[in-house]
N, C-alpha and C positions, 0 to 999 in steps of 0.2 A: 458454431456456424462459420462457414468459410465464405469469403467474398465471391469466390467462383460460383457459389450457389445462387448469387444474384445476377450473374452475367447473362442470363437468358432474357432479362428485362431490357427493353430498349428505351422506354420513356421513364426517367427516374427523377424524382424530387427528393433532395436531401434537406431535412429540416432540423434546425437547431432550436433550442428553447427560446421563449420570449426573454427579452433583456439578455442577449447572449454575452458570454465572457470570452476571454482569449482562448480557453480550452475548447469551447463549443465552435468558435470560428475555425480554429486550426483543425479540429477533427473533421468538420464538414468539408474543409478544403482538401484534406488528404483523400477523402472518398471521392470528391468531385474530380480530382486529378486522375484518380485510378479509372473511374468510369469513362472519363473523357478519352483516356488512352485506348479504351476499347471501342471507341467510336459511338458511344451512346449519346442520346439526347438527354442532357442532365442539367439540372438547376440546383443551386443551394440557396435556401430561403430561411426566413424567420418571420414570426408574426408578433402579436401582442399590441400594446397600446402605443409604444414609442419606438422610433428609429434609434439606432446607435448614436450616442452623442459623446460618450466618454473619450477623452483625448487619445489615450493609448490605443483604443480600438479603432478610432477613425484613422489614426496613423497606420495601424496594422493593415487595415483594408487597402489603404492608399499605397503604401510603400511596397507591399507584397503582392499587389494587383489581384486581390481576392474578390471575386464577383458574388458577394453575399447580398442577396436581395431582400428588402423589406416588402412584405405584401400582406394584404388583407384577404385576398381570395386567389384561387387558381382558375385560369381560364379553361382548363381541362383536367380531368381526373387522371393522374399518372398511373402507369402500370405498377410502379413501385413507389411507395412513400417510405423513406428511411429516416426515422428519427434518431438523432445523434446527440450524445451527452444528455439525454433525457429519455423519457418513456411515454409512448403514445397514450393519451388520455389523462395525463397529469395536468394539474391546475396551470402550470407555467408553460404549457405547450398548446398553442392555438390549434383547434381541431381542423385539419384539412382531410379530405377524403383521398383514399388510395385504393386501387383494386386489390393490391397486396400491401401489407404493412410489415416493416421489419424494424428492429431496434438494435442499436449499438450504444452501450452506456458503461459507466464505471460506478454508478450508484447502486445501492442495494435494490434487488428486484422487488417490485411491488406486486402483491397479488392482484390479478385482474379484477376481482370483485371489489377490492378496495379502490382501485383506480376508477371504476364505474361510479362508486359513491362519491369520490372526490370530484369527478368531472360533472356530476349531475346530468350526464347524458348517456343515452344508450349506446353501447359499442358492440352490439350483437355480432356484427360481421368480424370483429377482431378480438373476441373474448379469448380465443385459443390461438395465440400467436406462436408460430413455430420458428420463424426466422428471427431469432433473438441471440445476441451475444452480450452478456453482462458480466463484467469482471470487477466485482465491488472491492477487491483488495488492491486494485491499481490506483495510483495517485492521481492520474489524469486520464480522460478519455483519449487524449492525443496518443498516449502509449498504447492503448488498445488498438487504435487505428493503425499506428506504426507497425505493430506486431502482425496485424492481419494483412497489411500491405506486403510485408516481408514474406509471409507465407505464400503469397502469390507471385513472388519474384519481382515485385515493384519496390524499388529501393528509394526511399525518401532522400537519402544522402546524395543522390544524383541530381536532385532538383533543389537548388539553393533557396528559393523562396519557400518551398514546402518545408524543407529542413528547418528554416528559421521560424516558420509558423508553429510547427509541432514542438520545437524546443521551447518557444515562448509560451505555448499553451501549458506545457508541463511546469515551466518556471512560475507561472502565475497561479496555477491550481495547487501548487505545493509550497506556497509561501516562500518564493524565491529559491526553490529547491531544498528548503530546510525541512520539509515534511514529506520527502520522497518515501514511498512505502514499499513497493514491490521491486525485486531485482530487475524486472523488465524496465521499470522506470529508470533505473540506474544505467541499464544497457543502452536505452535510447539516448539518455543524456550524454553518455560517453561517446556514442557513435556520431551524434549530430553536432557536437560542439566544435568539431574541426571542419565542418563543411557548410556552415551557415554564414549569413551575411552579418559579420560582427558589428559593422557600423549601424545597420538598421536595428539590430538587437539592442545595442547600447542606447539608441534613441528611444526605443520602446520601454526599456527598463527604467528610463529616467523621465517617463511621462505618465506615471501611475497615480500620483496623488494630487488632488485638487485642494484648494484652500478650504473648501467645505469639508472634505474628508479629513484634513488635518484637524479641524475643529471637532469632528466626530471622535477622533482618536483622543483628543484632549478631554472631551466630556466623559468618555468611557473611563479614562484613568482617574478622573476626579470623583467617580462614584463606585469605587471598587468594593466588593463584598469580601471581607476577610472572614473565613470560616473559623468559628470559635474553637480554640484549643488546638488548632492545626496551622502549620506554616503554609497555608493554601489560600489562594485568592481567585475570585471569579469577576471578570469585567464584562459588562454587557454593553455592546455598541448598537447604535441605530443601524438601520439597513444601509449597507455600504459594500464596496468592493471587498471581497474576502482578504485581499492583500493587506488591507488596513489592520486586520486582526493580528497579523504577524508583527506589525509595528507595536501594537498594544502589548502583546504577550512578551515581546523582547524587552520592553521597558519594565514590565512588572517583575520579571525574574531578576532584575538587577536590584530590587528592593531587599534590604538585608534581612527582613523578617519573613520573606517569601521563599519557600523551597520548591514549590511547583504551582502552576496557575493555568487557568483557562480563560481565553477571550472568546466571546460568541457574538453572533448577530443573526437575526432571522431574515432569510431571503424568501422569495416567492415559493420555492419548492422545498425548503427545509432550513435547518439551522446549521451554519458553518461554525466550526471550532478551530481554534489554534491553541496548542498546549506547549508548555515549557516546563523543564525540571532541571534543577542543579543539585539534586540529592542522589547519592549512589543507591539509596533504597527505593527510588522511584524512577523507572524509565518512562519517558514521555510517550514512546510508542506503545508500551504495554498499558499505560493509563488510558490512552486514547481508545484502544480496543475494548478496555473494560467499560468505560462510560458510555460507549456507543453500542454495546452488545445487544442485539435483538431489536434495536431501533435505528440502526444506521451502520456506519463503518468508520474505521480509523486506523492510523498507523503512522510510521515515520522513522525518526532516529531516536537514539537514547535521550537526547536532550531537547529535541524539537520534533513535534508531531502535529498532525491535523486530523480532523474528523468531520463527519457530516451526519446529521440526524434528519430522518424523513418526517415530514409534518404529520401524516396520518398515523404512523407508528408512535410518534411522540404523543399525540392526542390520546391514543389508547393507553399508553404507559402512564401518562399523567392521571387518567381516570382510575387506573388500577392502583396507583400509589396514594393518590390524594383523595379519591372518591368523588371527584367533581369534574365538570367540563371546563375547558379553557380555550378561548379563541386567540389569545395572545401567545404566539409561539415562542417569543423570547422569554416571556414570564414562565411558560411551561417548561422550557429547556432549563432555565435557571433553577427551578424547583426540583426537577428530576435529577439534574447534575449534582445539586447539593446533597440530595439523599444518597445518590450513588457514591459520591466522594466520601461521605461519612461512613458508608458501609465498607468502602475500599480500605480506609485506614484502620477501622476497628477490627476487621475480620481477616487479618493476615498475620503470618508468623515469619520471623527472620531467623535464619540459621547460618552460622559462620563456620564452614568446614575447617577441620584441623584444630579447633579450639577445644578446651575442656568442657565447654557448654554444649557440645554437640550431643544430640539424643543418642542413647545407647541402643543399637539395633541388634546386638548379639543374641537377644532372646526372641527376635522376630522370625517369621517364616523364611526358609532358605529356598532360593530359586537357582536353577542351573540354566546357563545360557545355551540356547539351541545351536546346533551346528548349521546355521543358515548361511548361505554364501553372501558376502558383502564385497564391496569394491576397495581397491587400494591403488595408490600411485606413489612411487618414490619421487619426492619433490625435485631432486636433481636431474631426473629424466625430462623435466619440463624447463627448469631454470637453473643457472649456475648457483653454486653455494654463495651465500651473502646477498642474494637478490631479495629486495623488499617486495612482497606480493600481498594481494588481498584475495581471499577466497570468497566468492559471491554465491550465496545459496538462499533458499527461500526464507530461512530464519534470520538472515542479515549478512553483513560483511565481516569477515574474520581476517584482520591484518597480522602478518608476522614476517620474519626473515627466514629464508631457506637455509637450513643447515645440512651438513653432509649426511646426517642420519634421519632426516625428516621424512615421514610418510603421511600422505593424506589418506584418511579412511572415510569411505562413503557408506553410511548406514542404510538400513532397509527403507527408511522414509525419505532418503535423499539428504539427510543431515551430514555435514562434513566436520570432522575433527582431526586432530593430528596426534601422532605417536612418534616417539623416538624408535630407532631400529630395534633396540634390545627388547622393549616392551612389545612391539609389534610381532616380532618373531617368536617371543615366548608365549603369546596368546593366539597366534594365527598360523595357519599353514598356507603360504602363498602358492598360487598356480599361475600358469601362463594363459589361462583361458580369458578371453575378453569379458568385461563386466557389462551386463545389459541393464541400463537405467530405465525405470518405469514411473518415475515421479512427475510432478508438474513442471519443475524447472531444473534442468540439468546444470549442476554446479559448474562455475567457470572460475578461472584464476586470472587476475589482472595485475599488470605492473605498468610502470611508466618509464620509458626510455627516451633518451635524447635522440631525435632524428638527425642524421648527418646533413640532410638537405635544407633544414630550416631550424631555427632556434627554439621553436615551441616544443612542448612535451607532447608526445604521441602515445596514446594509450594502446597497449597490446592486450589481447584477450585470447586465452586458450581454454578449450573445453576439457574438463577433467575426463570426460568420456572418451576422448581421443587417445588417452593414455591408460585408462583404468583397466585393471585386470581383476580377477576374482580370487578371493582368499576365503578360507573356511576357518571359523573360530575353533580353537582346540577344546577338547573335552576338559572338564574340570574347572571351568570359570563359574564361581558361585558368588551370589550376593545375598545379603540379608536385607529384607525390605518389608515395609508396611504401607498400606494405603493411607493417604492423608485426607482429612475431612474439612480443611480450610485452605485458603490460598497460602502458599508457602514459598518464600524466596530463600534460596540457598546460595550463599556467596562462596564460590569455589576458588581455590588458590591459583588455578591456571587460566583465569579469565577476569577481565574487569567487569563483566556483566554478571548478574545473578541468574541462576536457573529458576524459572518460575514453574511451580506446580499448582494445579487446581484440584479440587475435590475429585477423587478417583484415581489421580496419578500416584506414583510411588516414591517414597523417600527410601533411598537404598545406599548401601555401602558394600564394597567388596569384602568378602569374608576375612581376608588376610589384613585388611586395613579399615577397621570399623569407624575411625574418625573421619575418613575421607568420604563424606556423604554427598549425594547428588540426587537429582530428580530423574526418574524414568517415566516418560509419557505412558499413560495407560494402554494406548494402542500399540506402542512399541513393546511394552511389557508382554502383552498378550501374544504378539507375534514372535518375540525373540527369546522368551524365558519360559521355563516350565517349573512347576512346583515340585520340590524334592519331598517325597513321602518320608515322614519320620519313622 
């Protein structure tokens, strides 16, 4: 959905969820500013039992002049009711009428039939919602709104109060930026941090915890559940601001017997998670995606991540696993997470490439790489030799230093990796044809340089697509490979991260170097390789 699709409506109400947080406030504010610039009659509201009382949110509304109204009813039915950072019909969204209803959110999409059961109200007029934009792999709804605004040429960076609000929304919804998930989250963070009101942001950042919340954190840490036989812990907090969970998980991971952990609390609309890991065998972002699969969403960094579990999906999963019903969402989440964590550690294999313990693949099936066009960029065409850069792609950020013979390679799924010149030319035929990218997120390269006009660091960003040309893999590139039937982590020599394979993916090695094993995603395998007939 594009915001311009909503531009025909003149009377617009933007609604955040009940008990709004900083992300909901910021997201609604971004849309309010956009529609106001178009000359629309627009309001931003929230309902529920209580008005905003939390100190940081009261300050946010006051210092950034945000007209967020608390109301129990509307005096007229708007042409457009736009629910933001939530979905129409959910328990934590007071029902207001709208002639047309639209949704912008970053939580997992809820089937309309399930929302109807959850709300216990008929929603016949809105069962089939077409004006919907849900990006559940984003860390904050503020990022979704920022990206949608940019698509219409409305730049948040040109409005200091809006830039500050959106940045703070992301800051709070990702555990002080420690649980950022999507490259778009990082792009917004990098763009807005130099055009916001730093004094107001500092004030907001230091008004987050009350004495009561400090006690909640202490109580949660005093009742930690240590999983038997594993260096893992789960802490369950009372209902609180999700920011408190980051404090709890940060403290837990410093315990010498804990290698990874989860802090959780049940909110009105679902269960919020904060995850940490200090083990090389467990990435926090990967663990977050595993424990929330099918019931929510999760992601973040290698060491710090976050997640969210939807109440109704959790209820169904608890019944499937336990065979009973549960009204206590925190208890249900604790039980489901415990079972999933047990499965996670029991049913996975570790492989260390280059060692004698690597599985022998020489007797497996042989596949030949297809001659499909891929992209390439010589790194020195973008930056001088010796420049420290970070390649940002959907899979994460890849930092390294540019060398004279460094090449960026762009795979068919938008994944980026690097080759030296000798390997690149021996395996590919470069052309001068521009490379056309068709993926979700076009990879970018970032560096930090000292600006001459001021002493701060200024981020610079270049798109690989502005430099990318097409190359064709040469004939004769063969791999030995077999499909895996359990989660497999391969620790490769050229990265600090492991490559993760799930059942159906392939464990592979180049025919000329059988100990250099790695993972090939099953979709990439189907597109890029063909079986060699014996």
